[in-house]
TIVO-472694 format. One record per residue: x, y, z of N, C-alpha, C, O, CB in turn; residue in three letters. Coordinates in steps of 0.05 Angstrom, whole numbers, plus 5000, padded with zeros to 4 digits. Glycine has a CB too. Layout:
BEGIN
XYZXYZXYZXYZXYZala ...
//
This chain:
BEGIN
161652399416164052429408164152429377162052339367165652249419met 165852489362165952519329168552339318170552299331166552889320arg 168152249295170452119276172352379270171652609273169151979244leu 174952299262176352499258177652509229177852269222178152489278gly 178452649212179652639189182452699186183152929192178452759175ile 184152529178187052549169188152649144187852499125187952329171val 189252859141189852909117192752929116193953069132188453129109ile 194052769095196852739095197852789069196652709049197652459103val 200052939067201053079043204353099043205753179061199753369042thr 205053019021208353129021207853389005206553408984211052889003val 209453619020209253839002210553828974212653698973210154049015phe 209653948951210453968925213054178926213154358943208054058906ala 214954138908217354298907216454578900214454608886219354188888ala 217754758908218155058897219655088875220554898862219455228916gly 220055398867222255418849225155518859226755378872221255578828ser 225655768850227955818857228855948888227056068899228655958838ala 231355928903231455908927231156178934232356358923233755778937phe 229356218954228756528966227356468990226856238996226756748946ala 226656689006225456679034222856719033222356939040226556859052gln 220956579027217756659021216556719041216656549059216056469010pro 215156949047213757049066211356859076210656839100212957309057glu 210156749056208256499060209356269069210956129057206956429036asp 208056229103209255989113208955699096210655529096208055949140pro 206755679083206355459064208055489043208855269035203655449053val 208855639034210755709012213855639022215355509009210356049003glu 214355729044216755719060217055399061218955289050216455879092ala 215155249073215754949075215554839051216854629048213854809092leu 214354929032214554799001217354818995218654608989212654968975gln 218755068997221655118984223354929000224754758988222855468986glu 223454929027224754729043224954469037227054339035223854729064ala 222554369033222154069019223354038994224553828988219353989013arg 223254288976225054208951227954238957229654098944224554398926arg 228654398976232254368978231954078995234253978996234354669000his 230353929006230953819025231353499000233553388998228553859053met 228853428984229653278959231753298943232653098933227953308944glu 233053558936235253618916237653498937239453368927235553988904glu 237653538961239453478978239553128979241652998980238753639006gly 237153018979237152738980238552638950240252458949233852628986gln 237552778928238552658906241652728899243052578885236752728885ser 242452908909245452928907247252768924249652718918246053188914leu 246052678945247152488960247152258950249152128957246152468982tyr 245452128934244951888925246851888899247351678887241751838922val 247952168889249452138868252952188880255052198866248052378844gln 252852208902256152258914256552548917258552608929258752158892gly 255252688911255552978909254953068942253053218947253353108885arg 256652978961256053028987256153298997254253379011257452889001tyr 258553488990257953728998255753898993254754049011259553828991val 254853868962253053998948250353968965248854148971253053898918glu 250053658973247453558985247753669013245553709023246953228984ser 249853739028249553839052248454149051246854249068252053809065ala 249454259032248854529023246454579026245554749041249454588998gln 244454379007241954379004240354379029238854559037241354168988glu 240854139042240054099078240654349083238654469090241953869099phe 242554469083242754709104241154929095240155079111245654809107leu 240654959064238255159057235655099068234055259079237855159028arg 235354839064232854809079232154839109229954899118232254579073ala 234054809121234154899146233755189153232455249173236254829155his 234955379137234355649133231455759136230455939150235255699108glu 230655599121227655639108225155539137223255669145227455379075leu 226255269144224855129161226255099180228355009170223954909154gln 226755139213228154979233227854729240227954669264228055079253his 227454519220227254259228229954129236232054139224225954119206tyr 229354019257232753909266233653639241235953569237232753719307ser 231453549229232553309208233953419186235053259170230253139195ala 234153709182235853819161238353819172240053789154235154089151phe 239353859199241553899208242753599209245153559206241454059233leu 241053399213242353129216243353049191245552919189240352909226tyr 241653119168242052999142244953179129246453059113238853019121asn 245553399133247953589127250353419147252553379139247153959139ala 249453349169251753269180252852979174255152909179251253309208ala 251052819162251252569156252752609127254752469122248352399157val 251952789109253152829078256652949090258752879079250653149053ala 256553119111258853209113260952989120263252979112258853419130tyr 259852829136261752579150262652399128264852289127259852369174glu 259852379101260752189083263252309062264552159046258252099068arg 263552539064265552649047268152659060270152649047264752919038phe 268152669093271252679102270952989124272453039143273852719068gly 268453159113269053389128268553329165266753449177266753649113his 270053159177268953089202268453319222266653289239270752889213leu 269653509222268953719239266353829237264753849256270553909236gly 265753909211263154059202261253829205259053899214263154189171leu 261653569200260053349207258853379238256453399244261853079203ala 261353369258261053439287258653589295256553519306263253589296ala 259653839286258254069288255354089281253654209295259454239274thr 254953969258251553959248250253739272247953789279251153799209asn 251353549280250553349292249553549321247253589329252953099293phe 251753619330251253829355248554019354247254079374253754029357glu 248154099331246354299322243354129324241454239336247354409291arg 243153919315241953739312240253629343237953589348243753579299tyr 242253629356241453579384240353749399238753699417243253509397leu 241454039391240754289404238354299393236854379411242454539400arg 236954249370234954369360232754159376230654249384235054389326asp 233253919379231753639388232253589411233353369411232253389374asp 232153689435233853609458232553329464234053179478233853829484pro 229953229457228452989462229052739439227852529438225253069462gly 231052829423231252629403231952329408234152279416232952719388ala 230452149403229951909409232951729406233651549421227551829391pro 234751859380237551729383239651869394241851849382238651649359asp 239352029418240952189423243352099437245352239435239752349435arg 243351879449245651739459247251609433249751629434244651509481ala 246051479411247551459390248951699377251251709368246151339375glu 247351879377248752159362250752259376252552369363246952409359val 250952249403253152379420255752189419257952269425252052419452glu 255251949413257851749412258451759382260351629374257351409424ala 257051869366258151909340259652079336261752079322256551939323arg 258452329356260052659354262852589370264852719364257952969373ile 262952439387266152329400267152249381269152379374266552089421ala 266452029366267951879343269552079326271952079322266051719325arg 267652269316268052479293270352649305272352679290265352659286leu 270252769331271852969342274652849346276552999345270553069367arg 274952499350277252399355278252359327280552429321277252169373ala 276752269311278552209282278452489262279152489239276951929261ala 277552739277278252989262280953079269282453159252276353199268ala 281753069300283453059318286052889302288053009295282052919345ala 285752689301287652489289288252619255290452589245285952139289ala 286152739243287052849217288853069215290153119195285052929203gln 289053209242290453429241288553679241289553899245292253399219gly 286353659237284553879235284153949201282854149194285854139254gly 284953829187285453879155283553739143283653489143288253779142thr 281453849132279253699118279753699090281353859081276353809123pro 278553529076279053459046278453729036277053899047277253199033pro 279753749009278553948989276153908978275453688970280153978967pro 274354168979271854258971271554128940273354158924271854608973thr 269654008933269953908907268354118889266854288899268753608904pro 268854098867267254328842265054188843265053958852268454368807thr 262254318830260154248829259953968807260653968784258754478823pro 259153798818258353548796260353368806259753128803258853608760gly 263153418819264953168828264353068852263753198872267753208830gln 264652748850263752648873265752608896267952698895262552418866thr 264752458915266452498934269352418936270252258919265252408950ala 270952498954273552388963273552148981271652108997275052598978ala 275551968978275151738995274451819024275352009036277651558994pro 272551639035271851789065272951619085272851379080268351829072ala 274051689105275651609133273851399146274851209158276351879156pro 271451439144269151279158267651089141267751139116267051469170leu 266450919149264250749127262350869116261151039129262750539138pro 261650809091259850969080256750949092255450749100260150909052glu 256051199089253351219105251451119078252251159055252551589120ala 248750999084246850879069245251079062244951239081245550669080ala 244051139044241051349037239651329062238751519075238651219010pro 239551069070236751029096238151259116236551399128236350619118glu 241051319121241751499142240451759146240251889167244351549139asp 239351829117237952079115235452069129233951879125237552159088ile 234752289147232152299163229952399148230552479125232252469186lys 228052409154225552579141224052729163224752729186223252379125ser 222152849155221253109175218353019174217252929154221953479161met 216953059203213952939198212653179218213253219241213352539209leu 211153299206209753519217206653479220205253379202210253749201thr 205553559245202253389246201253599258202353699277201553059266val 198653719245198053929254194453869256193253719240199354169234gln 193453979273190053899281188754099286189654299296189453729305thr 185954049278183854259284181354049298180153859287182754439253asn 181154149324182954419342185654289349186454059348181254529378pro 187054539356189954439365189454329386187154319396192254629368ala 191654229397192554129426191053829429190553709450191454349453gly 190653749406190653409408193053259420195353349418190453279378cys 192553059430194752849434195552709410193852629394193852629454arg 198352679406198952539379201352369384203352429397199652759354ile 200652109371202351849379202951799356201251789339201151599394val 205451779352206751699322208251379330209851369348209651979309val 207551189318208950929320209550759294208550789272207250749338arg 211850549305213150479277210650219276209050189295217350379278ser 210550079256208949799250209049639275207149559288210249599224val 211849619280212449439304210249509325209149349339215749489316ala 209749769325208049869350209950069372208950209389206849559368gly 212150049367214450229386213550529376213450599353218350149376gln 212950689396212151029397215451049393217350929404210351219435val 215351259371217851429358217251689364219151849361218451399325val 214751799372214552049376211652129389209652009380215252179350ala 211252279406208852389419209152659429211152759438208152219440gln 206452769425206252989444203753139433202253029417209053169445gly 203453349440200853559428201253679407203553749401199853779444thr 198953749393199453859360199554219368198454339387196053749333ser 200654309352202454199328205454029337206754119356203254489308pro 206053809323208553669332210053669303209253679280207853339347leu 212953659315214553679296216353429304217053399328215853969293leu 216853269287218052999293220352959273220053059251215852769290ser 222752819278224652789259224752429257225352279275227752949269thr 224052359232223652039238225051879216225151979193220251939239val 225951679220227451499198225351419177223051479177228751219210asp 226951259158225251169133224250979147225250849166226551079104ala 221450959133220350669152217150699146216650869129221150679193gly 215050569157212150579158211450639187212650529205210750299148glu 209650799191208550909217205450959212204351009191210051179228tyr 204450929236201550949243202151229260204351289269200050649263thr 199651399263199051599275196151599285194051519275199651809259leu 196851709309193951699330193551919336195452019347193951549359thr 191452099332190352399346187852369365185952269353189352629322ala 187652429387185952409407185452649417187152829418186752259426thr 182652669424181552949435179152909458177452739452180253129408his 178753059484176852949493173652959483171652849492177153019514pro 174053129464170653139452170653009426168553019414169253469446asp 172452909417172452719388172952409394174152339414174952809365phe 171952239376173052019372176351999362177652159349171351929355arg 177151789371180451799362180151689338178451529331182851629382pro 182551809323183451799294186051689286188251799288183452049284ala 185751469278188451339268188751249239187051139225188951099285thr 191051299233191251289203192750979196194150839211193351579191thr 192050949171193450699165196450659167197550859176192850629140asp 197750489160201250469162201350659132200350609111203050049159pro 202950869140203851059122206851019118208351019138203151339132met 207950979091210651009088211851199085210751389073211350899072pro 214151239095215751519100218851409087219951209097215851619140val 219951569064222051489047223751729058222751929068221351469011gln 226851669055228451839074228752099054228852069030231451689086pro 228952309066229752609054227252699047227052819025231852629028gly 224752669063222652799056221352979077222052949100220952629046lys 219453179069217853289092214953179085214053169063218053639094val 213653099110210853019107209353209127210153279149210452689115tyr 206853299115205653459132202953309140201853219121205253729118val 201753249163199553109163197453309177198353489193199952819177val 195353289173193453479178190853319187190053129174192953649152arg 189553389209188053249227185453449225185653699228189653209259val 183753369220180953439220179353339240177953159231179853359197glu 178853389268177453179281174153229279172453079290178453169310met 173753419266170253439262169553279243167053259242168953719253ala 170653139225169952989203170352689209171252589229171653069179gln 169352539183169952239192170652059168169351859161167352099207gly 172952179154173752059137176952149132177752379136171952089117ala 178151959124181351989118181352199089179852189069182951629112phe 183252359093183852539064185652499050186752289057184352779065his 186852609030188952609017188752889000186552978996189252349001ala 190953008991191853228980191153198943192353038928195153238990phe 189253368934189053398908190153638891188653838891186653368904leu 192553658876192753908857191853848835192453628826195254008853arg 190354038821190054028793191454298783191154528792186853988784val 193054188759194654458745194054358717193854128710198654508753val 193754588702193554608666195754788655197054968665190454758653ser 195754668630197654878618196355178603197455328587199054698594asn 194155198615192655448611191755528644190255388656189855398589val 192955758654192055768683189355908681188756038661194255938703pro 187855868701185556008709182855818696180655918694185756338696gly 183655538687181455408685179755328703180755288725181755248676ala 177355288700175555258717175354928728175054758710173055378704ser 175554828760175854618765173354468775172554538798177954618778val 171754258760169554158782170153888788171453738773166454178773phe 169053818814170353558831167053408831165353548842172253658871val 166253188822164653018828162353058825160852868818164952968847asp 161353338828158653478818158953688800159353918808157053588839glu 158853638782159253848758157254078758157954308753158953708730arg 154553998765152454178762152054338784150154498786150154058757asp 153954298804153654488827155854678829156454788851153454338854val 157354738806159254988804161654818804161954588811159155228829gly 164155068790166654998797167055028828165455148843168455168781ala 169454898838170254878861173255068870174155118892170454588861val 174255138841176555298838177255308815176055188797178455238852gly 179855458811181155488780183955418786185055468808180855818764arg 185255278763187655238760190055418767189955618752187555188740thr 191955428781192455158798190855138821190355328836195355118808pro 189954918823188354798848189054648865189754428857186654688843tyr 189154698893189554498912187654478936187454678949192054538921thr 186054228943185354238966185053938974185553758958182954398968asn 184353879002184153569010181553428999179453558999184253529043pro 181553188991179153028986179552798998181752709006178352988957tyr 176952689000177252389013178052109002176852018983174952319021pro 179652009013181051788998179251598978177051508985182451609021val 180151558958177451368942178151518913179851678907173351438957gly 175651388895175751558868173551788864171251828871175351358844arg 175751928846173952198849174052298809175952258794176352508877his 171552408801171352508776171852818772170352998781168952438768glu 173952858757174653138758174253228728175053088709177853188770ile 172853498725172753598698174453888699174854008721169553638688trp 175353958678177354228675176054328653175754178633180754188669val 175254578652174654758629175154998627175555108649172554758622glu 175155138604176155388604174755548576175855498555179355348604lys 172955698577172055788550174855798523177155858526170656108557pro 173655738505174955718483177055398479178655358460176455978484gly 176655258497177954998503176154748505173854758515179355028529tyr 176954558497175854308503175854198526177954108534176854148491arg 173154168544172954048570174353818568173853678549170354008579thr 176653738592177653538599176253378622175953488644180053618602val 175453068617174352958636177052738648178252578633171452828624glu 177452788676178852538684177752368705175552438715181352608691ser 179052128717178852048743181452018760183652018749177651808742glu 181152008783183652008798182351848821180051858828185052318805val 184551708833184051558860186251568881188651498880183651258856asp 184851688898187251788917187051628943184951548954187052118924leu 189851588953190251428975191651548991193251728987191251198970ala 190951419020192251529040195151639040197151499034191951369056leu 195151859047198151999050199052129024201152239024200551779057gly 197452129001198352188979197952458971195852568978197452048963glu 200052588956199152878948199752828917201952838907200953168963asp 197452768904197252748873196953038859195453218868194652568864leu 198153048841197653258820197153208796198953118781199453408817thr 194153248787193153188760193753388737191853538733190253168761leu 195253428724196753538701194653468678194053238672199853398697arg 193553738664191553748644192853878620194354068623189053898653val 192253768598193253918573190054018558188453858549195353658550asp 189854268560187554348551188054458521189854628519186354538571leu 186754378498186554418476184454588466182154528472186654218468gln 184854778452182955018440181354798420182254608408184855318421arg 178454908421176454818404176954898378178755058373173854888411val 175454818361175854818331174255038316173755058292174954528319asp 173655168332171355478322172255718341173355718364167055408330his 171455878327172056208343169456378341167256268340174656418326gly 169756688341167356798348168457048332170657158334166456808380tyr 166457088316167257438305164557588316162157538319167657498262leu 166857888321164758008340165358298321167358448320165458008382asp 163158308309163258528287160858748297158558708304162658388254leu 162158958294161259208296160859398280162959428268162059298309arg 159059568273159159798254158660068266157260088286157359758232ala 159660278253158060558257155760578249154660788254159160778245asn 154460398237151460488220149960148240150159918231151660468165leu 148660228264146859968273144659878253143060018240145260038299arg 144859598252142659488233143759438211142159368194140359668228gly 145959438203147759408180147159118171147258948189150959458186ser 146559048145146358688146148958638144150458808133144558508120arg 150158338156151958208154151858018138149657908138152558148171val 153557928123153857678102156657558106158757678107153457768069phe 156357298107159057118110158656918091156756778092159656978140ile 160456888072161156778046157856768032156756568024162856428050ala 156956968031154357098016151856968026149956898013154457057982glu 152456948053149356828067149257068091151057158105149456408084arg 146957128091145857298109146357228140145656988144142957308102leu 147157318160147557188190146857348207147157268230150357108199val 145757588203144957758219145658108215146458198193145857638243gly 145358258237145058508239147058588256147358468277142658588248lys 149258828248150558918267149459078291147359208290152159048255ala 150959068311152658908318151858608324149658538333153759028338pro 154158448316153658158318156357998328158658068323152658048288ile 155457768343157457598352157057348341155257228353157657578379asp 158257218321157656978308159656758309161956808303157257028283his 159056548314160956308315161356208286159656178269159856078333gln 164356158283164656138256167155858265168155798287165856478237leu 167555728239169755508240172455698241172555928232169755278210pro 174655558254177155658246178255698214178255528196178855488260ala 178855918214180155948184179256228169178056398181179055688164gly 179756248148178856588133176356518123175656308112181056738102arg 174656758127172056798119171957128099173457308103169956808151his 170357118082169057288061167057438082164957318088167457108034val 167557678092165257828104164458058090166258208084165657908130val 161658128082160858388072158558518088156858388102160158378042arg 158558708084156658888111155359088086156859198069159059118143val 153059118088151159298074148959438083147759348103150159168057glu 148059668073146659828086145560028062147060088044148359958109ser 142860108061141460258038143160518045143360598069137660278040glu 144560668021145160878017148060928023149361128016143561008028gly 149060678038152060678042153360468021152260288009152960608074tyr 155660528021157960318008158460118019159060138043160460408004lys 158559878008158659578019161259608029162759798020158159307996pro 162159438048164759338056164859058051162958908057165259398083phe 166858978041167758738036170358668037171958788022166958688016glu 171358458054174058348061174858048075173057878077175158538078gly 177158018083177357758097178057758117180057908119178557598088arg 177257608141177857618162178957298172177957098163175757758173val 180757278189181757018196180856968226181457108246185057008193ala 179356738226178256658253179956468267180256248257175756528251ile 181156528289183056318311181056158329178856248336185356498333glu 182055958336180955718348181255808373183155908385182355438342arg 178755758382178255788414178656188422179256268444181255538434gly 178256368401178856648405176456788391174856708374181756738393gln 176657018404174457228391175857448378177257598391172457368412arg 175357478348175957648335174157888330171757858324176657538317thr 175358158333173358398332173858558308176158608304173658588356arg 172358648292172058808270170159058277167959058286170858628247ile 171759278269169959468274170159578242172359598230170659678302asp 167159658227166559738204166059958205164660038224165059638193val 166960108187166160378182164460488156165660548135168560518183arg 162860488157160860458130160560768124159560928140157360278137met 161660848093161161118077158661118065157460928057162961168055arg 157961368064155561428047156361418017158361528008154261718054pro 154461268001154561217980153961527965152561697975152960977976ala 155461557939154661857928151861887915150461707905156861957905pro 151262177918149162177903148662117874150662177860148562387907ser 146762007860146461957832144862157814144862177789145261697829arg 143362307832141262537819142562677801141462667779140062757839val 144562817800146162957779146562797756146762907734148763037790pro 146662557758147362347734144462317720144062357696148662007745ala 142162227742139962217729139362407707138862377683138162217746tyr 139562667728137962897704139462967687138363107669136863167714val 141862937684143662917663143262677641143462717617146362897676ser 142762507648141762297627139562367617139162327593141162027636thr 137362517635134762547619134762767599133562737578132362597638gly 136062987605136963227587137963127566136763167545139063427598val 140662927567142062887544139562697525139162737501145162727551ala 138162497541135962407527134262527506133662447483134462347544ala 133462787521131062937503132863147490131463317480128063097522ala 135363207487136763377473137363157443137363217420139763487494leu 137762927454137862747434135162677417135362657393138962527446leu 133062647428130662587419129662867399128462827378128862517444gly 130163097407129063327390131563297374130963367351128363647405ala 133863247375135763297349134863077329135563127306139363277357gly 133562837333133162667313130362747297129662727274133162387325ile 128762847324126062987304126563137289125663087267124063147315tyr 128363377293128963617277130463497253130263587230130663857293leu 131863317257133563157235131663057219131563157197135362927244gly 129962877226128062767203126662987190126662987166125962567213leu 125363187203123963437192125363527167124263567145124063677213glu 127863567174129563707157129863587132129663707111131863747167ala 130663287133130763077112128363067100128563027076131562827121asn 125863087110123963097094122663327079121263307059122663007106ala 123463557093123663817072125763767052124963777029124464087086leu 127763727056129363647033129363527010130263596989130563547037tyr 128063347018126663106998124663316984125263416962124762797016glu 123263366992120463476982121963696964121463646940118163617009asp 123563906967124664056961125963996934125364096912125864106981leu 127963796938129663636916127763586893128063686871130763326928glu 125763436901124163286882122263526863122063486838122063046901ser 121163716874120163966856122064106842121664206819118964176871glu 124564126857126964206835126764076811125864186790129864136845gln 127863806812127763616789125463626772125663516750127863346798gln 122663766779120763786762120264016751118364066735118763716771arg 122464226760122164486752119964706766119264916757121664456723gly 119164586789116764706796117464876823115665006833114564486798thr 120364866835121164946854120965326852121865436832123864796857leu 120065456871120865726867122765806888122665716911118565916866ala 125066016877126966056890126566166913128466176929128466166878thr 123966266922124066396945122466236964121666336984123266686944asp 121865966958120265816971121465797007123865757013120065526953asp 119465837027120165877053121165607063122665577082117766007070pro 120165417050121165137060124065077057124964867067119864917046arg 125665267043128365217042129365337065130965207079129665317018ile 128665587071129865707101129065477122130765397139128266037112met 126465367121125765217148127564957150128564877171122365117149asp 128064807122129964617126132964637133134264437140129864517107gly 133964907129136664997138136465027174138264967189137465327120phe 133965137181133765157209133464867219135064787235131365357217val 131664707210131164457218133964317224134364187245129564317196tyr 135764357206137564127200140164267223141564127237138464077160ser 140264557220141864667239140964617268142664537283142164937234leu 138064647279137864567306137664237310137264157333135464727318ala 137864067290138863807298141463767303141963637323138363637281ala 143263847291145963917296146963957323148663827336146464127284asp 145564217331145564337358145064107382146464047400143164567358ile 142764027375141563807391143163547399143363447421139163717377gly 144163457375145963247374148863327396149763207416146663207337phe 149663557386152263657404152163687433153863607449152963927396leu 149563817439148263827464147863637483148563647507146263897460ala 146363357465145963087475148763037484149162977508144862887454ala 150863047465153862947467154763037494155762887510155963077444thr 154363277498155863437521154463347546155763267565155863787518val 151963357548150163297571150463017579150262947602147163367564val 150962847559151262567566153662507570154162277575150262377549gly 155862687568158762657579158262697613158862537631160962927563gly 157162937614156663017644155462807656156662737677154763267647phe 153262647649152062427659153462167665152862017683150262387644ala 155262127648157261897648159162027674159861857690159061837614ile 160062267678161662377694160762327723162062237742161762647687tyr 157462437721156962407751156362107755156362067779154362607762tyr 155861897742155961667750157861537757157661357774155061567738phe 160061607746162761507753164261677780166361597790164561537723leu 163261867788164662077804163961937830161861817836163462407800arg 166161957846165861867874167261987897169061847907166461607876asp 166962237907168162387921169062257944171362317952166862587926pro 167862107957168461947985169961717986169961567967166161867998leu 171561648012172661408010171361168014169161188025174261408023pro 172160948007170460718010170660578038172560578053171260517989asp 168060448043167560348070169960128076170959968060164560208071ser 170560158099173060068111172859948135170960008150174860278113ser 174859748144174659578174176759598184178559678170174059278175ala 177359548210180259468227179759268241177559288253181559678247glu 181059018246180158788254182758808281185058848274180058508226ala 182058788310183358758326184558558335183058358332182758838338gln 186858488348188358228355186257968368184658008386190858328379arg 186557778358184257628371184657548404187057488409183757328352pro 183257538424182657498448181857238452180757128434181057658457val 182257098480181056888480178256918492177757128504182556698493asp 176256728489173556778492172856838517170756948523172056578485leu 174856768535174356888568174657148568173957238590176456778591ser 175557338552176457618556174557728541174257668517179457688548ile 173057898552170758028536172058278519174058398527168258128559ala 170658338494172358458476172458758492170758808509171158438443pro 174458968485174559148497175459358466175559288443176559088525val 176059618477176859788462175359898438172959828438178759688456gly 176060058418175160148395176860088370178959958371174660418399gly 175760198347177560218327180860248327181960398343176560408314pro 181960128311185260158311186960058331189160158335186060428311gly 185759828349187959768372188859578357187459428342187159678404leu 190959578361193059338347191559188320192058958314193759048375ala 189859328306188459238280189559228262191559358262186859348272gly 189059088237189759048212188259148198185859128204190158828205leu 188859278178186059438163185159268139186659108127186759788148ser 182659308133181159158114179959348093178259508098179159008128leu 181059288065179859468052177659358036177359118029181459598038gly 175859588029173159478025173459487989175159607976170359688042gly 171159317976171359327942167959417943166559407963172258957921thr 167159507915164959557906164359307893162159287881164859777890leu 
//
């Protein structure tokens, strides 16, 4: 024989009214309408309450929904509708323990409806409370709850008792039972397993309770739900080093008692929590994940091996995936023979920003250097010839003053030639020097540039190429 585990949960609410294909979703949606009907009933909005109970019955054909709709109609004064739904309740649950009481109630309602002449009170507008009822007020405790018992293996003998020991429901699993508000114990037995019994379980009016019994285990369980403001976060329970048990939104049964929970996602701070699960509890742990204070720069270049500087510090060579504090950073990319790129990039918290850098070749300076050399040579020749011409002129002038200069002295022609050649050299040096300056300044190619893509969460791998939803960053020399 082996002990059994009992998993008890009250299903959480769904969203808009629809007919879900998933049985679990249908049960959750029915539970939402059941609780909404209970809330409207307490507010005195009885017709709207009855409609919610009937919507729950469309999703899950539990007799408790019909009973509650009948009570709401009775409270408003729709006596005929109340009697009709009480009759439907007995048809859905022929073995109802309160059958005799409900049959007597139907008879009173039919008689009262006949006395009214069959005219029901006007249906209120949404939000309007009930008209005066001809019958005594129905207390909220008159609203029934639904108890569903499922077992593994199926076919277990199920007995539901009140705390006073009275048997309120019994049968083989899966068992559906309508119960009043109160406290109950549940016992599951099977020839191959040791019997499993729950502690007293509180049942509130107008709720759907689902009890799961796993006979092959030996501990009572409750349901744990973990949800986060960022879906898809990894959930770790009790032992972090064994790996994640699932991703948010996460739902699973766990043994009653204290558990340690970690929720984490790339780009967000890990959140650690403790929960204490009680028998029959359906606990939802809501986690608010906050982004980390850093992000990543994913820089790629058309020239692999380009040096990457951030704030004038060399951080590596392209391609590079580098962690940076959130904020704006100056990025510079350099490579021999290519124009450097420099620009600012914004790093977002917990996100990766990709930049695709296109390095452009630097223009050749050989013509500038050759022109500079030629200009320097011409300038040097011009200076030399000019000095020689000046020396000759000084000698000729001195001899002329002494009266010893011959009119056909060949040095007169030499001085003229040297002077003319020096002027030509100076002029040519100026022209070639201008070309040298032009070649130094001339840049026919565009600057190196980059395109930044839209930042993505760290859990998303960078994809695509340049120009995808990117902003252009201009390069500077």
